[in-house]
Each structure stands twice: as structure tokens, then as C-alpha cells.
N, C-alpha and C positions, 0 to 999 in steps of 0.2 A: 262443196262446189266453190270455186273462186269467185270473188266479187268482181263484177264487170259492169260497165255501163250497158244499159239495155240496147239491143241492136238498132232500135229506132231513135236512139239519142246520138247526136253528133256533137263533137267538140269543135268549136269555132273560135278562131283567134281574130278578134275585131279590134284593130288598132292597138294591139298589145294587151287587150283584156280577154280573159277566158270566158266564153259563153258556152252553155250547153243548150242545144236546140232539140226539142222533142218534136219529131216529125209527126207524131200521132196527134198532138194537140196544137201544134204551131207555137208553142210557148218557148221563150228563151229564159235562161237562168244565168245570172252573172255570178262568177266565183272569183275568189281572191287567189293570190299566187301560192299560198300554202295548200289550198284545195287542188290547184294544178299539180303540185308536188305529190299529193296523195293519189290523184288519178293516174299520174305517170307510174307510180309504184304499183298500183293495182293492175294497170295494163301490162306491166312487165312480169309481175309475179302472181297477182290476184289475191294476195294475202294482206290482212290487216297488220300483221307483224312487220312485213316489208315496208308498208306505208308508214308505220310508226317509226321505224329506223330511218327512213328517208327524211321525216320531219326533224328528228333529233339531229341528224347530220346537217341538214340545210339551215336550221334555225337555232341550233344550240339550246333547245328546250329539254326539259327532263323527259325521260321515257313515259312517266305517268301522265304528264301533260299532253304529250304527243298521242298517246293511246286514247286519251279522252277526246282529243280533237278529231282523231280518225273515227272514233265511235259516233261522235256527234254528226260529222259530215256524212258518213255512210247511212246513218239513221234518217237524216234529212233527205238524202237522195232516194232512199227506199220509200219514204213517205210520199214523194212525188212520182214514184214508179219509174225512176230514172236508172235504177240499179237492179241487177239480177244477181242471184246467188246468195241472197240474204234471207 
């Protein structure tokens, strides 16, 4: 199953900052631009490999570092029940 934001989680751009809004709890979560890159890739493809490749291309980091960053972000999103498919 592809990784996706939970249907009750909305991406919000507030003055150039990416926020996730969980409509179930009313909580907001601030993310950095690399997390935005990962979420874009997940929305397009749903796969961690696509998200890893997007980080490598956007930031010039190694594939191992990018994969670790994707894993850390998706684990954090899952921990807060913001992600489905994991």
C-alpha cells in the first residue's frame, strides 16, 4: 500500500511555511522544506524510493542519507497517526 497522508490531514501553506493540520485533533505540525519535498513525492508516487530520489535530486545528498531521512519522517508521521499505508 502506498504511503499517503491520512485523509483527515490537510497540507496548509501559511506564509511560505508548510503545516499539516490534523482535523481529528485540531493539531498543527510544522515541517521543513525537505519534508515538503518528501510529501510531494509520496503524493505523486506513494513510494519511499521516489521520495528518496527526490531528496537526492533536490539537495544533492547521498542516497543513504536521503533514505534515512525519508524513513525518519515517515516514522514520525506514522507515530502521530498522520500517515496511512505504513
